[in-house]
C-alpha positions, 0 to 999 in steps of 0.5 A, a space after each residue: 934736711 934741717 932748714 935755716 930760715 934767713 930773713 932781713 930787714 930794716 926799719 918798723 913799718 914792716 908785716 915781721 910779726 906776721 911772717 914769723 907767726 905764719 912761719 913759726 906755727 907750721 907742723 914743721 918746727 925743725 927750723 932755725 930762723 935767724 932774723 937780722 934788721 936795722 933801724 929798729 931799736 924796739 925790735 929785741 923787746 918786741 920778739 923777745 919772747 922765747 916761744 917765738 925760737 928765733 935768733 936776732 940780729 940788730 944794729 941801730 942804723 939801716 944797712 944794705 939787705 946783701 950785709 944783714 942777710 950775710 950776717 945772718 947766713 953766718 949763722 945758718 947751721 941747716 943743710 938748706 937755707 932758704 931766704 924769705 923777706 920781712 913782707 913774706 907770709 908763707 903758706 902752712 905747709 911752705 917749710 915742708 915743701 922746702 925740704 920736699 922738694 930738695 930732697 926730690 931734686 938736685 937742683 941748687 937754688 929753688 924758688 916758689 910762687 908770690 901772691 898778692 896779700 888782700 888782693 881784692 882790698 889793694 889799691 893800684 899803687 900796691 898792684 903796681 909795685 907787686 906786679 913789677 916786683 913779683 908779677 912773673 911769679 903770680 901763682 898758679 905756676 907749673 914747676 919749670 925751670 927759670 931764668 930768674 927766682 924771687 928774691 923774696 922767697 927762694 932756697 938754696 942748698 947748702 952749698 950754694 952758699 957755703 965753701 966748706 964751713 964758710 959763706 962763699 962772701 962776706 955780702 949775699 947778694 942772690 942774683 950773683 948767686 944764681 948768676 954764678 949757678 947758671 954759668 956752672 951749668 945749674 938750673 933754678 927751678 919754681 915749685 908751685 907748692 912753696 907758695 908765699 903772700 907778699 905784704 908789701 906797701 911803701 910809698 911809690 916815690 920811695 920805691 922809685 928811688 930804691 928802684 934807681 938804687 937797685 939798677 945803679 948797683 947791678 949795673 955796677 957789679 954786673 959790668 966789672 968784667 965786661 969788655 969795653 966794646 960790651 959795655 958800652 953796646 949796653 949802654 947804647 941799648 938802654 933805651 929799649 931796655 925798659 920796653 923788653 922788660 914790660 913786655 917780658 913781666 906782661 907776658 907771663 902775668 898775663 898767661 897766668 889768667 889772673 888780674 889781667 885788668 890790673 895789668 892794664 890799668 898799671 902799664 903806664 906806671 910798669 913803663 916808668 918803674 922799668 925806665 927808672 931801673 934802666 936809668 939807674 943800671 946806665 949810670 952804674 955802668 957809666 959812674 959806678 955804684 956810688 951810694 946805692 948798693 949801700 941803700 938797698 934796704 927792702 
């Protein structure tokens, strides 16, 4: 099975080079790598070396990840399509694990654990952001079905993303791809060997703004098919949702038996971040997405 890997991002402050070196240094060389980036005019020069074997899509201004990923997807030729973030540092056998897992299992969507790169040297804010975004995927994990997969480490069989020879949509929203698969009776699978480390340091205030935008965009898009009664029922239940999310994430993270003190130390920040997401989701359900979907830069 040929594997195509899509990596999309914005700006210059990402460890993209680490991601690519780790990916392209693996023993598995039959990998198509497509990088779609906005807001970094130096990227073409930085990664022009043919040895890197990448297809590069650049644009001068930042763009939503759903747009950049869709642009990369249109070039993907593999039977398997994997999606990494520029912050994802794949394990040395990651590509082989993706191939083998899809060969053995019929699941259309398969993700893997996400560990924190340089965990021992990370500050409290880095830990807070990591736990909030990917804490439920902290290894060790068993092979299992889950209702969510990590957006920075997920792979699909081509048929999940393509209708015939064309992408199913001009935008690539992983959340809604997964929701569609679940609605069709598919199960989402976690493969423990398909592991990446996350090297992601961003300003806490910027993260909060993007969390609000993510929540608002999701709230608007996911409400389009709800009845008026169901919509307002979810709006009314919004004050309870931060507690539900915090409990779910904390339970999953605690069960790993690692870094429990980090979870405890960041609980107030976790509640703030989940609350900010819910605020965005509620605004999206009532007032629509506004400009939020176009600001999802990472």
